[in-house]
N, C-alpha and C positions, 0 to 999 in steps of 0.2 A: 757492285758498282764497279763500271769499267771506266776506264781511263782510254781506249782505245778510238781514236777516230773522234776526239772530242771536242779537240781543237779550241776554240775561245770561249763555247757554249756556257755561260753560269749555271743552267741544270743540273750539271752533272755534281756541282759543289753543294748546289740546294737539296740533291736526293743522298748524298753523302750523310749528311746532319743532321735527315729526318730520320736516316737509318739509326744513326745513332743516339736523337733523342729516343727512338721505341725501346732501342735496347736498353738501354737505361733504365728508362717507364717500367720494364719488365722487371730488371733487375729490382728496383727500388719497391714495386707494387704488388710484386709477385702473382699477377695477373694479364694475361693479354687483350681482355673485352674493352679497356678503355684506352689502348694503345696503340691498336690494329685495327680497333673499327673506324666508320666512316662519321663524322661529327654529322646532328642534324635530326636524328631520328630520336622520339620521348624512351623508346629503350637506353640508348647511349646516355642519355644527357643524365636519367635519371644514376642509372650508372658512375655518371660522372661525380655526382651530389655522391652517392655515398662514398667514393674516393676521397673527396673532400672532406666528407666528415673521419675518415680513417687517417687523415692526413692532420688534421684538427686536433682529434684526442693525442696521436701519437707526440707530436708538440707541447702538448697540454704537458703533458705525464713527464715529458725530457726536459721541458721549465720546470716544470713543481720540483721534480728531484733535485735540480741544478739550484735553487732557491734552497731549497730545505736545509741543502748540504752543506752550501756555501756561502750565505748572505744571513740565511735566518741564525742562525748560533752568533753571528758576528755581532749582531744587530741586538740581538736581547742581552748578551755578554756587555756589549757599550752601554747600555740603558741600564740593565738591573743586575748586573755581575755573571759570574759563572753559573748556571745552575744543572741539574742531574738530567733534567728533561726540556728538552726545548720543542717549540710545534712542529710542527708538519702544514707547508703551505700546500692547498690543495687549487689547481687552476684546472677549471671547465666547465662543462656545466651538464647536466644530467639528461641521461638518453630520454626522452619523453618519444611517446606516441602520438602519432601524427594524429591532429585535431580530426582527419574525415573520420578516420578508427576508432580513435575514442568516442568520437557521439553515435555510429553505428551499434559498438557494442555498449553503452546505455542504452540506446532504443529495445536493442533485442533484449537487455539481462532488465530493464526496468518492468516488463509485466511478470516476468519471473519470481518477483520479489527483490530485488538489490533495490538498496536505497544509496543516492547519492546525496548531499548536503549541495543546497545551490549555489550556497559560497564558492566550494571546488568548481562549478563550471563557469559562474561568472570568473575566478581567476583562469582559469584554465582557458576561456576565450578571449580573457584580456578585456573583458566588459564590467562597468562600474556597475553596481546594486541600484535600482533605482530608488528614489524615498517616496515614503508612503503617499503624498498628496501630487507626483509630478506625475505626468502625462504620457502613458506608456505606448509601446504597442506590441500586440501578441500577449498571450497569458489564457489559458486556459478557459475555451467559451462556454458561457450559464448555458447550464440544463434546461431547452424549453420543457414545459410541463406542457401537457394536452387536458381543455381543462372537460375533454368529452369522453377522457378515458374510463372515467369511474360512472359516467351513463352508460355509457356502450357496454362495459364489464354488468352492471348493474342488470340492463334488459338483457343482457346473452342468458344470466344465470334464472334469473324468470320464467323466460322461452323452453329451457329446456326443463322447468319444472324440477330447478332445486332450488325456492325461496327458501332464504336461511327461517329457520324457525324461530319467533319470540326470546323462548328459552334460550338456546344455542348464543342470539345475537347477542341478549343479556351478560351471559356469562363472559364469550370473549370480551364483551368491555369493559365488564369490570374485572376480567383479569388484568386488564392492560391499562385500566387507572390507581392510580393512587391511591384516590378517595372512596372507599365500599362504604358512601353513606344509604344506597341505594338498597345494596342488598344487606346490610342490617338494618337497618327501616324497615325490610320483607319481613324478616327475621323475628324480630322485636313484635310486630305487629301481628303476625298469624298465632307468637306463642302467646301473647296476649290473649287473642279471640280464642284459643283453645284451654287456655288457664281452668276456666269455670269444668269445661266439659271433662276434662284430666282429672280437675281435682274430684268431683264426683266417682268418678271411674275408680280412682288411684285409692278412693278412702273405703269403697265396696269391695273391692280388691285384697286390700292390707286386710281387714277384716277376716274374710272369709280365709286368707292364707293364717293368719293368729289361729282360727278356731278347727284347723285338719289334724288331722292327727296320719293322717299318711296321704301319699302321692292320691291315691284312687277316691281316696274321701273327698280331696282336693276337687279332683275332676269332675266328681259328681255336686258339690257346694257351688263351682262355676256354673254347670250345666243350669242347676237351679236357679242362679243367680240372675237369668236372662238380662242381662247388661242391656243398656240402650246404645249403640254405638251413633244415633243417629247426631249428637250433638257436637262429639268428636268428629264426626265425616263433615258435619258444615261447615265447622272450622276448617279443618283441611282445603276444603272447596274453595271458601274467602281466600284464603291465603294464597292457593295456585292461579285462583283468577287473580291477586291483587300482582302476583308474579308476571302474567302472564299480559296485563295491562302494561306493566314497569317497562317489560320489553318491547312491547311495539310502541312506547314513548322514547325510550331510549335508540332504538333502530329509524324513528323517525328522526329523531335528533341529528343522529351521526350522519342519515340522508342531505340531510339540510346542509351539515355542514361540510360536507363532499363537496355541494352542489356552490357554496361557497366560496371554496380552496380554505377553508381552516383547517387547522392541524387539527387530531383529536385529544 
């Protein structure tokens, strides 16, 4: 700043004051971005806010130290007598992540398994949690079910020649249900039908086993016995037929429930 040929122009003194302010600011802040930059830009405004935050934290730390050392001991001693330890006065606010960055982090990490309490989100956004019966805006949209999805899936399965076998359908239904009444009834009915045939075969076989002297003798005795397995075969055939009919009936019931939109 030169004073030559300045005359009575007040601009000289203004430039001198601005220069002194900039130099003092550089000395205090330790940087030149917020002192030499032209105000008005977004970057400069952001830098100014950061500088204001630095000044705020420095002032809070200085004030905390002053009150802790010079005021707190006197107040505690006056009210409660001399103490061995005196409280530390902390002034300031915690450094918090900006809300935009915080929300973006939750959106990115929540699908990966991050769990966040809704109460923390309400507190961070300074929003009161709505009451149960209050009218609200937003929330997770309800999943819409397609009533024709099951019909299309079954039609595609039949077109491809992969119609489910009744026995496989019955087994899947019985394994997914808690009440095994149908399976138990089928087993009990088959055992009752085969009881007579098995009883006759068992008695004849037991007599031959008791009378045989060795394995060769037992083989000859069983060959001469010529047991008629038709009764047992008929009982098993009836059991298989019953299970087939039960599987078909269960399949029809399942299809009707799917068409009606009921849970199995």
